[in-house]
N, CA, C and O of each residue as an XYZ file, in Angstrom:
796
protein
N       0.856     -1.204      0.000
C       0.000      0.000      0.000
C       0.886      1.245      0.000
O       1.804      1.365      0.811
N       0.593      2.185     -0.937
C       1.409      3.396     -1.044
C       0.939      4.451     -0.037
O      -0.183      4.394      0.465
N       1.811      5.403      0.242
C       1.473      6.448      1.241
C       0.592      7.543      0.646
O       0.001      8.328      1.387
N       0.497      7.606     -0.681
C      -0.299      8.634     -1.383
C       0.206     10.058     -1.082
O      -0.556     11.024     -1.117
N       1.531     10.156     -0.782
C       2.086     11.478     -0.468
C       2.050     12.387     -1.697
O       1.697     13.562     -1.593
N       2.414     11.846     -2.851
C       2.435     12.614     -4.098
C       1.028     13.121     -4.427
O       0.820     14.287     -4.762
N       0.056     12.177     -4.314
C      -1.330     12.531     -4.650
C      -1.861     13.650     -3.725
O      -2.563     14.563     -4.159
N      -1.497     13.538     -2.447
C      -1.944     14.549     -1.476
C      -1.360     15.919     -1.827
O      -2.055     16.933     -1.764
N      -0.056     15.937     -2.202
C       0.595     17.209     -2.542
C      -0.032     17.808     -3.792
O      -0.307     19.007     -3.839
N      -0.261     16.965     -4.816
C      -0.873     17.456     -6.061
C      -2.303     17.950     -5.810
O      -2.722     18.977     -6.345
N      -3.033     17.204     -4.994
C      -4.424     17.584     -4.691
C      -4.454     18.926     -3.956
O      -5.314     19.765     -4.224
N      -3.513     19.125     -3.031
C      -3.442     20.403     -2.295
C      -3.177     21.550     -3.260
O      -3.741     22.636     -3.118
N      -2.318     21.304     -4.240
C      -2.001     22.342     -5.232
C      -3.215     22.636     -6.114
O      -3.504     23.791     -6.428
N      -3.916     21.578     -6.505
C      -5.081     21.742     -7.381
C      -6.223     22.447     -6.635
O      -6.876     23.340     -7.175
N      -6.446     22.030     -5.397
C      -7.560     22.581     -4.609
C      -7.231     23.924     -3.953
O      -8.083     24.569     -3.341
N      -5.948     24.325     -4.107
C      -5.482     25.599     -3.510
C      -5.741     25.641     -1.997
O      -6.386     26.553     -1.480
N      -5.216     24.626     -1.316
C      -5.329     24.585      0.145
C      -4.122     23.823      0.696
O      -3.260     23.384     -0.065
N      -4.068     23.672      1.992
C      -2.960     22.926      2.596
C      -3.188     21.428      2.495
O      -4.296     20.966      2.221
N      -2.096     20.667      2.725
C      -2.219     19.198      2.630
C      -3.122     18.628      3.728
O      -3.733     17.573      3.560
N      -3.195     19.354      4.866
C      -4.045     18.885      5.970
C      -5.518     18.934      5.600
O      -6.336     18.203      6.158
N      -5.854     19.826      4.627
C      -7.261     20.013      4.256
C      -7.725     19.031      3.166
O      -8.886     19.053      2.759
N      -6.823     18.187      2.707
C      -7.183     17.260      1.607
C      -7.664     15.937      2.204
O      -6.991     15.344      3.048
N      -8.851     15.478      1.749
C      -9.383     14.172      2.181
C      -9.354     13.226      1.002
O      -9.910     13.507     -0.060
N      -8.695     12.099      1.209
C      -8.621     11.069      0.161
C      -9.503      9.905      0.597
O      -9.427      9.453      1.740
N     -10.331      9.428     -0.309
C     -11.271      8.333      0.021
C     -10.480      7.062      0.336
O      -9.801      6.535     -0.546
N     -10.552      6.555      1.581
C      -9.749      5.355      1.936
C     -10.201      4.097      1.198
O      -9.413      3.163      1.046
N     -11.448      4.053      0.737
C     -11.949      2.870      0.032
C     -11.441      2.804     -1.408
O     -11.453      1.735     -2.018
N     -10.995      3.936     -1.957
C     -10.545      4.002     -3.357
C      -9.056      4.322     -3.436
O      -8.606      4.988     -4.368
N      -8.300      3.847     -2.460
C      -6.873      4.216     -2.389
C      -6.085      3.694     -3.599
O      -5.131      4.339     -4.034
N      -6.470      2.547     -4.139
C      -5.735      1.998     -5.295
C      -5.917      2.884     -6.520
O      -4.970      3.151     -7.260
N      -7.151      3.333     -6.718
C      -7.427      4.208     -7.866
C      -6.711      5.546     -7.711
O      -6.184      6.104     -8.674
N      -6.705      6.054     -6.457
C      -6.026      7.332     -6.190
C      -4.523      7.177     -6.401
O      -3.854      8.076     -6.911
N      -4.005      6.004     -5.993
C      -2.555      5.767     -6.125
C      -2.128      5.773     -7.592
O      -0.989      6.127     -7.895
N      -3.015      5.391     -8.503
C      -2.678      5.377     -9.934
C      -2.592      6.788    -10.529
O      -1.964      6.997    -11.567
N      -3.243      7.766     -9.845
C      -3.242      9.143    -10.360
C      -1.889      9.769    -10.046
O      -1.530      9.975     -8.887
N      -1.134     10.072    -11.134
C       0.195     10.653    -10.901
C       0.372     11.983    -11.636
O       1.498     12.436    -11.843
N      -0.752     12.612    -12.033
C      -0.663     13.926    -12.683
C      -1.815     14.808    -12.194
O      -2.808     14.327    -11.647
N      -1.650     16.085    -12.407
C      -2.693     17.030    -11.973
C      -4.012     16.770    -12.694
O      -5.094     16.918    -12.127
N      -3.889     16.373    -13.977
C      -5.083     16.101    -14.770
C      -5.905     14.996    -14.124
O      -7.122     15.104    -13.974
N      -5.179     13.887    -13.729
C      -5.863     12.751    -13.085
C      -6.481     13.165    -11.743
O      -7.588     12.754    -11.394
N      -5.730     13.991    -11.003
C      -6.207     14.452     -9.677
C      -7.498     15.260     -9.863
O      -8.450     15.097     -9.100
N      -7.524     16.153    -10.906
C      -8.719     16.965    -11.170
C      -9.929     16.070    -11.447
O     -11.048     16.363    -11.025
N      -9.677     14.974    -12.166
C     -10.760     14.030    -12.491
C     -11.296     13.372    -11.216
O     -12.503     13.206    -11.043
N     -10.357     12.997    -10.319
C     -10.770     12.367     -9.058
C     -11.557     13.351     -8.167
O     -12.489     12.972     -7.458
N     -11.141     14.629     -8.236
C     -11.858     15.665     -7.469
C     -13.280     15.779     -7.991
O     -14.238     15.897     -7.227
N     -13.393     15.740     -9.324
C     -14.710     15.843     -9.965
C     -15.580     14.641     -9.592
O     -16.790     14.769     -9.406
N     -14.952     13.487     -9.487
C     -15.695     12.261     -9.134
C     -16.038     12.199     -7.640
O     -16.906     11.427     -7.230
N     -15.360     13.010     -6.837
C     -15.651     13.050     -5.397
C     -14.794     12.118     -4.574
O     -15.096     11.867     -3.408
N     -13.712     11.592     -5.171
C     -12.825     10.716     -4.394
C     -11.819     11.545     -3.581
O     -11.305     11.087     -2.561
N     -11.554     12.740     -4.040
C     -10.697     13.676     -3.285
C     -11.545     14.906     -2.975
O     -12.146     15.495     -3.873
N     -11.589     15.283     -1.723
C     -12.436     16.403     -1.272
C     -11.588     17.382     -0.456
O     -10.669     16.991      0.263
N     -11.930     18.672     -0.593
C     -11.315     19.698      0.269
C     -12.149     19.783      1.543
O     -13.345     20.068      1.495
N     -11.499     19.531      2.696
C     -12.234     19.553      3.970
C     -12.710     20.973      4.275
O     -12.037     21.939      3.914
N     -13.870     21.113      4.940
C     -14.353     22.463      5.291
C     -13.487     23.095      6.384
O     -12.781     22.408      7.121
N     -13.565     24.411      6.463
C     -12.814     25.135      7.505
C     -13.324     24.751      8.882
O     -14.527     24.588      9.090
N     -12.403     24.608      9.814
C     -12.803     24.369     11.204
C     -13.413     25.664     11.731
O     -12.827     26.737     11.589
N     -14.577     25.557     12.331
C     -15.277     26.756     12.809
C     -14.669     27.215     14.128
O     -14.532     26.444     15.077
N     -14.304     28.515     14.157
C     -13.778     29.119     15.390
C     -14.809     30.135     15.844
O     -14.841     31.263     15.351
N     -15.649     29.733     16.782
C     -16.806     30.560     17.156
C     -16.381     31.845     17.872
O     -15.477     31.848     18.708
N     -17.069     32.939     17.514
C     -16.814     34.217     18.197
C     -17.976     34.603     19.124
O     -18.043     35.729     19.617
N     -18.884     33.651     19.351
C     -20.075     33.987     20.142
C     -19.701     34.384     21.569
O     -20.271     35.323     22.125
N     -18.739     33.664     22.162
C     -18.322     33.985     23.541
C     -17.666     35.358     23.595
O     -17.884     36.128     24.530
N     -16.852     35.654     22.568
C     -16.172     36.952     22.509
C     -17.190     38.075     22.393
O     -17.102     39.086     23.091
N     -18.162     37.883     21.497
C     -19.177     38.919     21.283
C     -20.016     39.152     22.543
O     -20.408     40.277     22.855
N     -20.282     38.037     23.266
C     -21.051     38.154     24.512
C     -20.265     38.969     25.543
O     -20.824     39.819     26.237
N     -18.962     38.694     25.629
C     -18.103     39.412     26.583
C     -18.005     40.889     26.218
O     -18.026     41.755     27.093
N     -17.895     41.177     24.897
C     -17.790     42.576     24.446
C     -19.081     43.340     24.726
O     -19.058     44.513     25.100
N     -20.222     42.642     24.535
C     -21.517     43.288     24.808
C     -21.620     43.651     26.285
O     -22.134     44.713     26.636
N     -21.125     42.755     27.155
C     -21.132     43.030     28.600
C     -20.226     44.212     28.913
O     -20.562     45.065     29.735
N     -19.062     44.255     28.242
C     -18.116     45.365     28.479
C     -18.728     46.696     28.066
O     -18.525     47.717     28.723
N     -19.496     46.672     26.944
C     -20.148     47.896     26.494
C     -21.152     48.401     27.524
O     -21.376     49.604     27.654
N     -21.760     47.451     28.264
C     -22.690     47.836     29.328
C     -21.953     48.356     30.551
O     -22.556     48.955     31.441
N     -20.628     48.121     30.590
C     -19.845     48.626     31.720
C     -19.401     47.534     32.684
O     -18.872     47.836     33.753
N     -19.608     46.269     32.323
C     -19.143     45.173     33.193
C     -17.635     44.963     33.006
O     -17.042     45.469     32.054
N     -17.044     44.229     33.903
C     -15.613     43.854     33.838
C     -14.698     45.073     33.738
O     -13.723     45.053     32.986
N     -15.001     46.129     34.485
C     -14.117     47.296     34.433
C     -13.823     47.804     35.842
O     -13.608     48.997     36.055
N     -13.818     46.870     36.804
C     -13.507     47.241     38.188
C     -12.014     47.484     38.365
O     -11.253     47.479     37.398
N     -11.608     47.697     39.611
C     -10.191     47.994     39.888
C      -9.267     46.882     39.407
O      -8.157     47.139     38.940
N      -9.738     45.648     39.526
C      -8.882     44.506     39.157
C      -8.616     44.383     37.669
O      -7.664     43.717     37.262
N      -9.453     45.022     36.845
C      -9.297     44.908     35.388
C      -8.523     46.084     34.800
O      -8.241     46.099     33.602
N      -8.174     47.078     35.634
C      -7.544     48.301     35.106
C      -6.031     48.167     35.146
O      -5.451     47.763     36.154
N      -5.395     48.520     34.010
C      -3.928     48.467     33.953
C      -3.321     49.870     33.926
O      -2.334     50.122     34.617
N      -3.889     50.785     33.143
C      -3.340     52.143     33.030
C      -3.917     53.063     34.094
O      -4.882     52.720     34.777
N      -3.303     54.250     34.225
C      -3.840     55.255     35.147
C      -5.162     55.789     34.577
O      -5.491     55.564     33.412
N      -5.905     56.499     35.429
C      -7.195     57.067     34.989
C      -6.967     58.010     33.811
O      -7.758     58.049     32.868
N      -5.875     58.768     33.881
C      -5.575     59.727     32.807
C      -5.178     59.022     31.515
O      -5.432     59.531     30.423
N      -4.553     57.846     31.637
C      -4.172     57.081     30.438
C      -5.403     56.436     29.805
O      -5.497     56.326     28.583
N      -6.348     56.010     30.652
C      -7.550     55.348     30.132
C      -8.498     56.342     29.472
O      -9.078     56.046     28.428
N      -8.662     57.532     30.079
C      -9.500     58.583     29.485
C      -8.828     59.919     29.771
O      -9.038     60.495     30.839
N      -8.013     60.430     28.828
C      -7.201     61.627     29.105
C      -8.040     62.847     29.477
O      -9.101     63.095     28.904
N      -7.530     63.605     30.461
C      -8.217     64.831     30.901
C      -8.318     65.822     29.752
O      -9.295     66.562     29.640
N      -7.300     65.827     28.902
C      -7.280     66.771     27.781
C      -8.443     66.495     26.819
O      -9.078     67.420     26.314
N      -8.703     65.226     26.579
C      -9.798     64.847     25.666
C     -11.140     65.311     26.258
O     -11.998     65.844     25.555
N     -11.292     65.089     27.581
C     -12.534     65.508     28.259
C     -12.683     67.022     28.155
O     -13.772     67.526     27.881
N     -11.573     67.754     28.375
C     -11.589     69.225     28.300
C     -11.976     69.694     26.897
O     -12.806     70.588     26.735
N     -11.350     69.065     25.869
C     -11.631     69.462     24.477
C     -13.099     69.228     24.137
O     -13.734     70.067     23.497
N     -13.632     68.099     24.562
C     -15.045     67.797     24.295
C     -15.943     68.850     24.940
O     -16.884     69.346     24.320
N     -15.635     69.187     26.206
C     -16.462     70.163     26.924
C     -16.394     71.525     26.249
O     -17.415     72.190     26.071
N     -15.179     71.940     25.870
C     -15.018     73.240     25.204
C     -15.830     73.285     23.916
O     -16.524     74.263     23.639
N     -15.735     72.216     23.133
C     -16.414     72.190     21.836
C     -17.926     72.256     22.026
O     -18.619     72.949     21.282
N     -18.438     71.526     23.033
C     -19.885     71.503     23.287
C     -20.365     72.889     23.695
O     -21.358     73.391     23.169
N     -19.640     73.517     24.652
C     -20.073     74.819     25.174
C     -19.937     75.903     24.115
O     -20.809     76.763     23.990
N     -18.839     75.868     23.345
C     -18.643     76.882     22.303
C     -19.677     76.730     21.194
O     -20.145     77.720     20.632
N     -20.027     75.487     20.884
C     -21.065     75.240     19.866
C     -22.396     75.833     20.324
O     -23.118     76.441     19.534
N     -22.716     75.650     21.612
C     -23.960     76.197     22.161
C     -23.961     77.724     22.070
O     -24.957     78.328     21.670
N     -22.835     78.342     22.445
C     -22.744     79.809     22.392
C     -22.919     80.311     20.961
O     -23.619     81.293     20.714
N     -22.265     79.612     20.017
C     -22.349     80.004     18.608
C     -23.801     79.914     18.121
O     -24.288     80.791     17.408
N     -24.476     78.831     18.524
C     -25.870     78.619     18.107
C     -26.769     79.727     18.661
O     -27.631     80.255     17.958
N     -26.552     80.067     19.929
C     -27.349     81.113     20.572
C     -27.110     82.468     19.918
O     -28.035     83.264     19.755
N     -25.845     82.721     19.543
C     -25.523     84.015     18.922
C     -26.172     84.107     17.540
O     -26.725     85.144     17.176
N     -26.099     83.007     16.767
C     -26.664     83.013     15.413
C     -28.190     83.139     15.439
O     -28.781     83.758     14.554
N     -28.832     82.541     16.467
C     -30.293     82.631     16.567
C     -30.734     83.883     17.333
O     -31.904     84.016     17.692
N     -29.784     84.806     17.582
C     -30.037     86.117     18.215
C     -30.584     85.984     19.640
O     -31.257     86.888     20.134
N     -30.294     84.851     20.303
C     -30.720     84.710     21.696
C     -29.808     85.516     22.613
O     -30.231     86.008     23.659
N     -28.529     85.643     22.195
C     -27.596     86.489     22.952
C     -26.908     87.437     21.975
O     -26.708     87.101     20.808
N     -26.547     88.627     22.465
C     -25.849     89.575     21.584
C     -24.349     89.295     21.614
O     -23.881     88.458     22.385
N     -23.598     90.006     20.764
C     -22.170     89.693     20.605
C     -21.368     90.026     21.869
O     -20.340     89.403     22.134
N     -21.844     91.022     22.661
C     -21.125     91.396     23.885
C     -21.237     90.291     24.934
O     -20.251     89.900     25.558
N     -22.466     89.799     25.111
C     -22.679     88.695     26.065
C     -21.973     87.432     25.582
O     -21.427     86.671     26.380
N     -21.989     87.216     24.263
C     -21.296     86.054     23.679
C     -19.819     86.070     24.063
O     -19.274     85.065     24.517
N     -19.180     87.221     23.874
C     -17.737     87.318     24.158
C     -17.462     87.127     25.647
O     -16.509     86.451     26.036
N     -18.305     87.729     26.463
C     -18.165     87.598     27.917
C     -18.245     86.121     28.335
O     -17.432     85.640     29.124
N     -19.248     85.416     27.785
C     -19.448     83.998     28.111
C     -18.335     83.129     27.528
O     -17.905     82.164     28.160
N     -17.865     83.470     26.320
C     -16.793     82.705     25.664
C     -15.547     82.695     26.559
O     -14.920     81.655     26.763
N     -15.206     83.873     27.085
C     -14.017     83.986     27.942
C     -14.227     83.208     29.242
O     -13.306     82.568     29.750
N     -15.459     83.274     29.775
C     -15.754     82.543     31.009
C     -15.684     81.023     30.790
O     -15.209     80.282     31.651
N     -16.165     80.579     29.626
C     -16.093     79.143     29.289
C     -14.642     78.696     29.271
O     -14.295     77.642     29.805
N     -13.793     79.515     28.645
C     -12.366     79.182     28.578
C     -11.736     79.165     29.978
O     -10.799     78.411     30.243
N     -12.270     80.014     30.867
C     -11.748     80.089     32.229
C     -12.311     79.030     33.160
O     -12.124     79.117     34.374
N     -13.006     78.019     32.611
C     -13.480     76.864     33.386
C     -14.542     77.258     34.417
O     -14.568     76.717     35.523
N     -15.423     78.207     34.051
C     -16.466     78.652     34.977
C     -17.658     77.687     34.942
O     -18.288     77.435     35.969
N     -17.962     77.151     33.757
C     -19.148     76.287     33.602
C     -18.703     74.842     33.423
O     -17.889     74.536     32.552
N     -19.249     73.947     34.266
C     -18.785     72.556     34.178
C     -19.549     71.752     33.123
O     -19.067     70.717     32.663
N     -20.743     72.227     32.737
C     -21.467     71.525     31.664
C     -22.474     72.458     31.005
O     -22.590     73.628     31.371
N     -23.202     71.921     30.023
C     -24.114     72.713     29.198
C     -25.274     73.270     30.035
O     -25.703     74.408     29.847
N     -25.766     72.449     30.953
C     -26.917     72.862     31.772
C     -26.590     74.112     32.585
O     -27.383     75.051     32.652
N     -25.398     74.106     33.206
C     -24.983     75.239     34.041
C     -24.868     76.502     33.188
O     -25.289     77.584     33.598
N     -24.287     76.345     31.988
C     -24.134     77.499     31.085
C     -25.499     78.052     30.672
O     -25.701     79.266     30.658
N     -26.433     77.160     30.336
C     -27.771     77.596     29.917
C     -28.486     78.333     31.048
O     -29.140     79.351     30.824
N     -28.352     77.801     32.272
C     -28.972     78.456     33.428
C     -28.393     79.860     33.617
O     -29.121     80.811     33.901
N     -27.071     79.972     33.453
C     -26.405     81.270     33.613
C     -26.894     82.262     32.554
O     -27.140     83.433     32.845
N     -27.030     81.759     31.303
C     -27.500     82.616     30.210
C     -28.914     83.123     30.516
O     -29.200     84.308     30.344
N     -29.810     82.211     30.976
C     -31.186     82.614     31.289
C     -31.199     83.665     32.401
O     -31.956     84.635     32.353
N     -30.333     83.445     33.415
C     -30.267     84.383     34.536
C     -29.807     85.762     34.049
O     -30.370     86.792     34.419
N     -28.764     85.746     33.204
C     -28.214     87.009     32.678
C     -29.263     87.752     31.851
O     -29.418     88.968     31.963
N     -29.988     86.983     31.008
C     -31.002     87.610     30.152
C     -32.130     88.210     30.996
O     -32.646     89.284     30.688
N     -32.507     87.493     32.074
C     -33.540     88.013     32.976
C     -33.066     89.318     33.623
O     -33.817     90.288     33.724
N     -31.785     89.316     34.063
C     -31.219     90.521     34.682
C     -31.232     91.686     33.696
O     -31.595     92.810     34.044
N     -30.827     91.393     32.456
C     -30.796     92.445     31.424
C     -32.196     93.005     31.165
O     -32.390     94.218     31.081
N     -33.176     92.084     31.039
C     -34.546     92.530     30.757
C     -35.101     93.326     31.945
O     -35.825     94.305     31.763
N     -34.743     92.883     33.187
C     -35.192     93.616     34.393
C     -34.588     95.019     34.406
O     -35.283     96.000     34.673
N     -33.285     95.106     34.114
C     -32.605     96.407     34.104
C     -33.227     97.317     33.045
O     -33.425     98.511     33.268
N     -33.531     96.721     31.881
C     -34.131     97.503     30.789
C     -35.521     97.995     31.192
O     -35.903     99.133     30.919
N     -36.260     97.110     31.845
C     -37.618     97.460     32.295
C     -37.562     98.614     33.293
O     -38.341     99.563     33.209
N     -36.616     98.514     34.250
C     -36.476     99.572     35.261
C     -36.064    100.891     34.610
O     -36.565    101.960     34.959
N     -35.128    100.788     33.645
C     -34.677    101.996     32.933
C     -35.838    102.631     32.175
O     -36.001    103.852     32.169
N     -36.656    101.766     31.523
C     -37.826    102.280     30.782
C     -38.820    102.960     31.718
O     -39.378    104.012     31.406
N     -39.033    102.313     32.906
C     -39.968    102.885     33.880
C     -39.467    104.245     34.379
O     -40.233    105.202     34.494
N     -38.150    104.307     34.673
C     -37.561    105.562     35.161
C     -37.703    106.654     34.093
O     -38.021    107.806     34.390
N     -37.457    106.252     32.845
C     -37.562    107.199     31.723
C     -38.996    107.704     31.588
O     -39.241    108.891     31.377
N     -39.944    106.759     31.718
C     -41.368    107.123     31.611
C     -41.746    108.090     32.735
O     -42.458    109.071     32.524
N     -41.233    107.773     33.971
C     -41.517    108.664     35.110
C     -40.945    110.055     34.873
O     -41.602    111.064     35.126
N     -39.678    110.090     34.372
C     -39.035    111.373     34.087
C     -39.849    112.177     33.071
O     -40.070    113.378     33.224
N     -40.285    111.467     32.029
C     -41.057    112.123     30.965
C     -42.387    112.661     31.508
O     -42.816    113.768     31.183
N     -43.024    111.827     32.352
C     -44.317    112.193     32.927
C     -44.174    113.444     33.812
O     -44.961    114.387     33.727
N     -43.125    113.411     34.670
C     -42.916    114.554     35.576
C     -42.574    115.819     34.780
O     -42.992    116.923     35.127
N     -41.804    115.627     33.706
C     -41.433    116.770     32.862
C     -42.685    117.388     32.225
O     -42.858    118.607     32.194
N     -43.561    116.489     31.712
C     -44.787    116.960     31.067
C     -45.682    117.676     32.076
O     -46.244    118.729     31.777
N     -45.812    117.095     33.280
C     -46.674    117.714     34.297
C     -46.105    119.066     34.728
O     -46.848    120.023     34.947
N     -44.744    119.132     34.850
C     -44.103    120.397     35.204
C     -44.392    121.459     34.135
O     -44.691    122.617     34.424
N     -44.286    120.994     32.886
C     -44.528    121.901     31.753
C     -45.965    122.421     31.786
O     -46.215    123.608     31.579
N     -46.908    121.505     32.050
C     -48.329    121.881     32.107
C     -48.580    122.873     33.245
O     -49.317    123.849     33.106
N     -47.922    122.571     34.398
C     -48.108    123.466     35.548
C     -47.583    124.870     35.240
O     -48.200    125.888     35.554
N     -46.392    124.860     34.597
C     -45.808    126.170     34.234
C     -46.728    126.923     33.267
O     -46.913    128.135     33.374
N     -47.307    126.157     32.306
C     -48.227    126.790     31.340
C     -49.453    127.350     32.053
O     -49.912    128.453     31.758
N     -49.986    126.546     33.023
C     -51.160    126.992     33.790
C     -50.847    128.261     34.579
O     -51.610    129.227     34.612
N     -49.646    128.192     35.226
C     -49.252    129.363     36.028
C     -49.082    130.610     35.152
O     -49.480    131.715     35.523
N     -48.471    130.392     33.963
C     -48.273    131.520     33.039
C     -49.616    132.081     32.588
O     -49.803    133.295     32.501
N     -50.568    131.152     32.298
C     -51.904    131.577     31.864
C     -52.600    132.360     32.976
O     -53.244    133.377     32.722
N     -52.457    131.854     34.257
C     -53.068    132.520     35.408
C     -52.472    133.905     35.608
O     -53.170    134.883     35.877
N     -51.127    133.947     35.462
C     -50.433    135.231     35.607
C     -50.927    136.237     34.559
O     -51.193    137.402     34.855
N     -51.039    135.736     33.321
C     -51.510    136.611     32.226
C     -52.923    137.101     32.511
O     -53.259    138.256     32.248
N     -53.758    136.192     33.060
C     -55.144    136.525     33.403
C     -55.200    137.609     34.477
O     -55.971    138.565     34.393
N     -54.342    137.418     35.500
C     -54.288    138.406     36.592
C     -53.837    139.768     36.070
O     -54.384    140.810     36.430
N     -52.807    139.720     35.200
C     -52.287    140.975     34.640
C     -53.381    141.700     33.848
O     -53.527    142.919     33.929
N     -54.143    140.914     33.083
C     -55.258    141.506     32.300
C     -56.272    142.165     33.229
O     -56.762    143.267     32.983
N     -56.568    141.427     34.324
C     -57.557    141.893     35.296
C     -57.086    143.211     35.931
O     -57.834    144.182     36.048
N     -55.816    143.191     36.331
C     -55.257    144.413     36.947
C     -55.299    145.584     35.955
O     -55.606    146.720     36.316
N     -54.979    145.266     34.693
C     -54.980    146.341     33.658
C     -56.386    146.917     33.502
O     -56.559    148.128     33.364
N     -57.410    146.015     33.526
C     -58.797    146.482     33.375
C     -59.177    147.361     34.562
O     -59.787    148.418     34.403
N     -58.796    146.895     35.774
C     -59.128    147.661     36.996
C     -58.482    149.047     36.945
O     -59.096    150.053     37.301
N     -57.185    149.070     36.478
C     -56.476    150.357     36.364
C     -57.195    151.286     35.364
O     -57.357    152.484     35.593
N     -57.621    150.661     34.234
C     -58.348    151.451     33.212
C     -59.653    152.005     33.783
O     -60.014    153.154     33.529
N     -60.353    151.176     34.555
C     -61.635    151.598     35.163
C     -61.405    152.722     36.163
O     -62.181    153.672     36.255
N     -60.304    152.581     36.916
C     -59.983    153.621     37.917
C     -59.653    154.938     37.218
O     -60.084    156.020     37.616
N     -58.856    154.784     36.142
C     -58.472    155.990     35.366
C     -59.724    156.666     34.771
O     -59.826    157.893     34.761
N     -60.655    155.867     34.285
C     -61.888    156.396     33.665
C     -62.737    157.122     34.721
O     -63.349    158.153     34.441
N     -62.759    156.558     35.943
C     -63.535    157.154     37.051
C     -62.979    158.527     37.413
O     -63.742    159.426     37.767
N     -61.691    158.699     37.333
C     -61.065    159.979     37.643
C     -61.472    160.988     36.588
O     -61.059    162.146     36.649
């Protein structure tokens, strides 16, 4: 009985796989042993006496299950950590993300005319100075500032209205007094004329 080494090598070349992946039919070993060319091997492959074995399955189901758990936040306790906190999630990256979020919000508010350019610049500098720790705090500050501005404007308008009102009333009083004075002067002139006529 021959070892069929030649046939196995030729079959591997024909099937484009390794020699381990070649299956030779043990019941037809004599016929396979007679095949000493690639042409003969191709014929045997066609007949089904030589077969390319299927790939061994290497399941990834366990890996995928573990990764899904990690995404949920499992397996990340103290015992699983190798790098420092800063190496695992750099402070600089967190800072850049926060800056971009807050600056984007300011830009959006400025473009939609919710804040004017002066308040925008004031807030931009404060954001850079680490005054606001997140978007919510910044939004609350903006609302507070806008309320203060509107209150100040309202008070200024009220004061202006009061000033205008008092000015108008003063003017009216002066006009009344002038009219009364003119009336008195007329009266005195008439009395003087009457006195002169009596003489």
